[in-house]
C-alpha positions as CSV (number, residue, x, y, z in Angstrom):
1,M,-15.5,4.1,25.7
2,P,-15.1,0.4,26.2
3,R,-18.2,-0.2,24.1
4,L,-16.8,1.9,21.3
5,A,-13.5,0.1,21.5
6,D,-15.3,-3.2,21.3
7,H,-17.1,-2.1,18.1
8,E,-13.8,-0.9,16.5
9,Q,-12.1,-4.2,17.5
10,R,-15.0,-6.2,15.9
11,R,-14.8,-4.2,12.7
12,R,-11.1,-4.8,12.6
13,E,-11.6,-8.5,13.1
14,I,-14.0,-8.6,10.1
15,T,-11.7,-6.6,7.8
16,D,-8.7,-8.7,8.8
17,A,-10.7,-11.8,7.9
18,A,-11.7,-10.2,4.6
19,R,-8.0,-9.5,3.8
20,R,-7.2,-13.2,4.4
21,V,-10.1,-14.4,2.2
22,I,-9.2,-12.0,-0.6
23,A,-5.5,-12.9,-0.5
24,R,-6.4,-16.6,-0.9
25,G,-9.2,-16.4,-3.5
26,G,-9.5,-12.9,-5.0
27,L,-12.1,-10.3,-4.5
28,E,-15.0,-12.4,-5.8
29,S,-14.4,-14.9,-2.9
30,A,-15.1,-12.3,-0.3
31,T,-18.8,-12.8,0.6
32,F,-20.7,-12.3,3.8
33,Q,-20.6,-16.1,4.3
34,S,-16.8,-16.6,3.6
35,V,-15.7,-13.6,5.7
36,A,-18.0,-14.6,8.6
37,A,-16.6,-18.1,8.5
38,E,-13.0,-16.8,8.4
39,A,-13.7,-14.5,11.3
40,G,-15.5,-17.2,13.3
41,I,-18.7,-15.2,13.7
42,S,-22.2,-15.2,12.3
43,V,-23.2,-13.8,8.9
44,R,-25.7,-11.6,10.7
45,L,-22.9,-10.0,12.7
46,V,-21.0,-9.1,9.6
47,Q,-24.2,-7.6,8.1
48,Y,-24.7,-5.6,11.3
49,Y,-21.3,-3.9,11.0
50,F,-21.3,-3.7,7.2
51,G,-24.7,-3.4,5.6
52,T,-23.6,-4.3,2.1
53,K,-20.7,-6.2,0.5
54,K,-19.4,-3.0,-0.9
55,D,-19.3,-1.5,2.6
56,F,-17.0,-4.2,4.0
57,L,-14.9,-4.2,0.8
58,R,-14.4,-0.5,1.1
59,A,-13.6,-0.8,4.8
60,T,-11.1,-3.6,4.0
61,H,-9.4,-1.5,1.4
62,L,-9.2,1.5,3.8
63,A,-7.8,-0.8,6.5
64,V,-5.0,-1.9,4.2
65,S,-4.3,1.7,3.3
66,A,-4.4,2.8,6.9
67,D,-1.9,0.2,7.9
68,A,0.5,1.4,5.2
69,G,0.0,5.0,6.4
70,D,0.9,4.0,9.9
71,R,4.1,2.3,8.7
72,F,5.0,5.4,6.7
73,A,4.4,7.6,9.7
74,Q,6.5,5.5,12.0
75,R,9.3,5.4,9.5
76,F,9.2,9.2,9.0
77,A,9.3,9.7,12.7
78,A,12.4,7.5,13.0
79,L,14.1,9.5,10.2
80,G,13.5,12.8,11.8
81,E,12.7,16.2,10.2
82,A,16.3,16.7,8.9
83,A,16.3,13.6,6.8
84,E,17.6,14.0,3.2
85,P,15.0,13.7,0.4
86,R,16.5,10.5,-1.0
87,D,16.3,8.9,2.5
88,V,12.6,9.9,2.8
89,I,11.8,8.5,-0.7
90,Y,13.7,5.3,0.0
91,A,11.8,4.9,3.3
92,M,8.4,5.4,1.6
93,L,9.2,3.0,-1.3
94,E,10.8,0.3,1.0
95,E,7.6,0.3,3.2
96,L,5.7,-0.3,0.0
97,L,7.6,-3.5,-0.8
98,P,6.2,-6.8,0.4
99,M,9.1,-7.6,2.7
100,N,7.2,-9.9,5.0
101,E,4.1,-12.2,4.8
102,A,1.6,-9.6,6.1
103,R,2.8,-7.0,3.5
104,R,2.8,-9.6,0.8
105,R,-0.8,-10.5,1.6
106,D,-1.8,-6.8,1.5
107,T,0.0,-6.4,-1.9
108,I,-2.1,-9.2,-3.2
109,V,-5.3,-7.7,-1.7
110,L,-4.6,-4.2,-3.2
111,G,-3.9,-5.9,-6.6
112,A,-7.2,-7.7,-6.4
113,F,-9.0,-4.5,-5.8
114,Q,-7.3,-2.8,-8.7
115,A,-8.0,-5.7,-11.0
116,A,-11.7,-5.6,-10.0
117,S,-11.9,-1.9,-10.6
118,L,-10.5,-2.3,-14.1
119,A,-13.2,-4.9,-14.8
120,G,-15.8,-2.5,-13.6
121,S,-16.6,-4.3,-10.3
122,G,-15.7,-3.7,-6.7
123,L,-14.5,-0.2,-5.9
124,S,-14.0,2.6,-8.4
125,M,-10.7,3.5,-9.9
126,D,-10.7,6.7,-7.9
127,E,-10.9,4.7,-4.7
128,T,-8.3,2.2,-5.6
129,L,-5.8,4.6,-7.0
130,G,-5.9,7.1,-4.1
131,G,-2.9,5.6,-2.4
132,T,-0.8,5.7,-5.6
133,R,-1.7,9.3,-6.3
134,W,-0.7,10.2,-2.7
135,L,2.6,8.4,-3.0
136,I,3.4,10.1,-6.3
137,A,2.7,13.5,-4.8
138,A,4.8,12.7,-1.7
139,V,7.8,11.6,-3.9
140,A,7.4,14.6,-6.1
141,E,7.6,16.9,-3.0
142,Q,10.8,15.2,-1.9
143,L,12.3,15.5,-5.4
144,R,11.6,19.2,-5.4
145,R,13.5,19.5,-2.1
146,S,16.4,17.8,-3.8
147,C,16.4,19.4,-7.2
148,D,13.3,21.1,-8.6
149,S,12.8,20.8,-12.3
150,A,10.0,20.8,-14.9
151,D,10.2,17.0,-14.9
152,T,9.7,16.5,-11.2
153,D,6.1,15.2,-11.4
154,R,7.0,12.8,-14.3
155,D,10.1,11.6,-12.4
156,A,8.0,10.9,-9.3
157,T,5.4,9.0,-11.4
158,L,8.1,6.8,-13.0
159,I,9.7,6.1,-9.6
160,V,6.4,5.1,-8.0
161,L,5.4,3.0,-11.0
162,A,8.8,1.2,-11.0
163,A,8.4,0.5,-7.3
164,A,4.8,-0.8,-7.8
165,A,6.1,-3.2,-10.6
166,L,8.8,-4.3,-8.2
167,T,6.2,-5.2,-5.6
168,Q,4.4,-7.4,-8.1
169,S,7.7,-9.1,-9.1
170,M,8.4,-9.9,-5.4
171,V,4.9,-11.4,-4.9
172,A,5.5,-13.6,-8.0
173,G,8.8,-14.7,-6.5
174,V,11.0,-13.2,-9.2
175,H,12.9,-10.9,-6.8
176,T,14.0,-11.6,-3.3
177,N,13.9,-9.0,-0.5
178,E,17.7,-8.5,-1.0
179,A,17.4,-8.2,-4.8
180,A,14.5,-5.8,-4.4
181,T,16.3,-3.5,-2.0
182,E,19.4,-3.4,-4.3
183,L,17.2,-2.5,-7.3
184,L,15.5,0.2,-5.2
185,E,18.8,1.7,-4.2
186,H,19.9,1.6,-7.8
187,L,16.8,3.4,-8.9
188,L,17.2,6.2,-6.3
189,H,20.9,6.5,-7.1
190,R,19.9,7.7,-10.5
191,I,17.7,10.5,-9.2
192,P,19.1,14.0,-10.0
193,G,20.1,16.1,-7.1
194,P,22.7,18.3,-5.5
195,D,25.2,15.5,-5.3
196,A,24.7,14.1,-8.8
197,A,28.0,15.4,-10.0
198,R,29.8,13.8,-7.2
199,R,28.1,10.4,-7.9
200,S,29.0,10.6,-11.6
201,E,32.7,11.1,-10.9
């Protein structure tokens, strides 16, 4: 067991180093040499854990996605099973926003992967868009709990795309954390639901 834990820790050190390298210089800057230097280990050790560049890029992308999933799970647990749909949606989208330096870095990293996939390099579009598709489905599920309609899937798509654009705006320094949360609250305030009539009074 300790040996397995050591291997997992080493793999995590390498993917963390790759995240830092990509955040600073883009996907093309992540090589065996640059990641090894960032992690303070030999190139051969990186190659031992990840046989090809695509292997450690894929592992890095999965690590970013897994960290986001862990944040979502912790937030859901804190909300409890009786949480209102809008509270759940807000929690998901707020965890998506780059509210601190680590999340800002990961937003840049995910953006680099998506840009590379559009150019036909790095990972495939199916791999890079998996998280977005999951989030749209999760938001749609909560919207159906609130007020099911023929437009639920489209509404969920627009909500997630708006939140994704907001993350990029925050990274660019256009919106502060406070402004972003206000915009997110405004967006969710406009979602149809059982209390829509009360809100419009």
